[in-house]
N, C-alpha and C positions, 0 to 999 in steps of 0.2 A: 574476627569472623563472626557472622550472624548465624544463629541457629534457628531453624524453622521446622515446624512439624511436617511430617510426611503423612498424607492421608491415603487410605485405601479406597477401592471403588465404591464402598458404601458410605464414605465420608468420615470414617472413624480414624483415629490416630494409629499409624502403623510404624512410627519411629521418628527419628530426627535426622535432619541433614544440615551440614555445615556449608553455608554459602560463602563463596570466595569474596573477600573484601574488595579485591581489585575489580570485580565484575558487578557485584550487587551492593557495594557499600561506598560508592564514590559520590561526590557532590554533582548532581545532574547539571550538565552543560546545556542550558536551554538554547542558546544561539546555534550551537552545532546541531542539535536535534532539529531545529527549525530549518536549517540549511539542507540537511539530509532528507527530511520529509518533502521539502520543496522539490528537490532533485528527483525523488521517486515519483511524485505526482506529475512532474513535468515530463518524465520519460514515458508515462502512460498516455499522454495526449496524442491523438491520432495525427494531427497536423495535416489533414487531407483537404482542407478548404482551398478552393481555387477560383480565381476570376480571370477574365480575358482582357488583355490590353488592346489598344486600338489596332495593333498589328496582328492580333490573333482572331479578331472578330470577322466572321465571314461577310464578304461584300464590301461595298464602299470604295471600289477601285476607281470609279469615275467621279470627277468633280461635279457636285450637284448643280451648280450654275456657274456662268462665267464670272470672272473676277470683278469686272467693273460694269457699270451701266444698269444694274437691276434695281438699285436702291436698297438692296439688302446687304447684310454683313457678308464679307467674303468667307467662303467655306471651301475646304479642300477635300473633305470626305464626310459621308453621312455616318461613319463609324467613329468619329471623334468623340471624346468623352461627353461633350455637351449635348449630344444627340441621344434621343431615346433609342435604345438598342445599341448604343456605341460602347466603346471599351471603358474599362474601369481604371481610374488613376490610383496608384498605390494600394491596390486591393491585395487580399491575402493570396498566397501561393503555397503549394505543398512544401513543408519544412519539418524539421525535427526541433522540438522544444527542449530536448535533453541537454543537460550541462553536467560537467564532470565534478565529482567530489572525491577527495583523496580517501584511500582505504583506511588510513588512520582516523580520519573524521567519521567514517562509517562505523568503525568499531567503537569509537568513543561515544557516538550517538546511541548505539545499541546498549552499551554499558550504562549510559545515563538513563535510558528508558527503563532498563531492568532495575536500577537502583531506585528510581522514582516510584516504581510499582511496589517494591518492597517497603519503602518508607511510608507509602500511603496505605499499606495493609491490603493491597489488591493482588498479591502474589501467592499462589498455592502450588505445592508440589504433591503429585500423586505417585504412589509406588509403581503401579502398573495396572493395565486393564486386561483382565483374563477372559477375553471374549473367545469362545470356541468357534463362533461364527458371527458374522455381522448381525448386530441386534440393536436397533434404534430404541427399543423399549428399555433396555438396560442402560443405554447412554442417557436417555431422558431421566431415568431414575437417579443416576449419578448427579445430574444437574440439580435435580430437586433436593437430593440429600445434602448437597453443598450449599443450598440456599441461593443459587445463581439464577433462578427462574426470572424471566423478564429483564435480565441484565445482559448487555453485550459481553460475550465471553470469548476469549481467544485460547484455544487449546493447542499447545505445541507438543508434538509426539516424535518418536523415533522415525528415522527415514524409511524403515522397512515395515512399520506397523500398519499394514494395509487394513487389517480387520477393524482396528480402532477407528481409522479414517472413514471406513464405510459405515460404521455404526453412528458416528456423530455428524456426518456430512449433511443430513437432511434436517437437523434441528434448527429451529428458528433462533436467531440471534447468537448462534455458535459458529465461530470461524475456526476451522481446524487446519493446521499446516505442519508439514514436516520441519524438523529443526534446521535442515539445510536451507529452507526457504524463509527462515525467520528474518524479519527486517524491522527497522525502527518504526515505520508507519503502523504496521499491524501489531507491534508490541504495545503501542500507545493507544490505538483506536479500540478501546474496550473498557469495561468497568471491572472485569476480573481476568487475570492472566494466569493460566494453569500450565504447568510443565510436568511431563512425566519424568521419573528419575533418570531414565535413559537420555532424554533430551536435555535435562539439566547438566548431566555430566559432559555431554557433547558441547553445549554452549559455553561451558566454563573452559574447556580445552581450547576452543577457538578464540575466545575473547580475553583470556587471562594474559 
């Protein structure tokens, strides 16, 4: 197991925590992380682009000119694809870009992401935030005390820690999310990953 310092809200040492080797100490599986992140990003795509085929474009019911004798190429409809205002051939239609990834792969990708963050020295554990009420000023002071200013930071908190969420949500370059919503993409898309002690305990229970 790996031992890591626990910080308090002022950035000072408040103790030590033992990180589970099965969650934070594995060899990162890059192909699986890539597959899971692709699946996440694909599921976010709207897929609402749409074009009309020749059968859906309004008009064009009458043959523009007779079949023979005009000297022009034969045409059946002014809504054929070769006409301006005609239908589109093989154009996009509403669809879902999502594809399925096994639950075991999702968990492996998250363990790989967490292990990579620990190995790179970009993982921090905070004891707890004792906000009596939402306070962005105190949240900003914590970021400064930790030396995270100007760095993309992801803060993972307990599911019911509303006060902390409200305190950090308006800070620039700080992404805050409940531990239940933790995912591979957001664990990786940062320069500093911060977990509260409560969130750390929960993530180890789920991924171990």
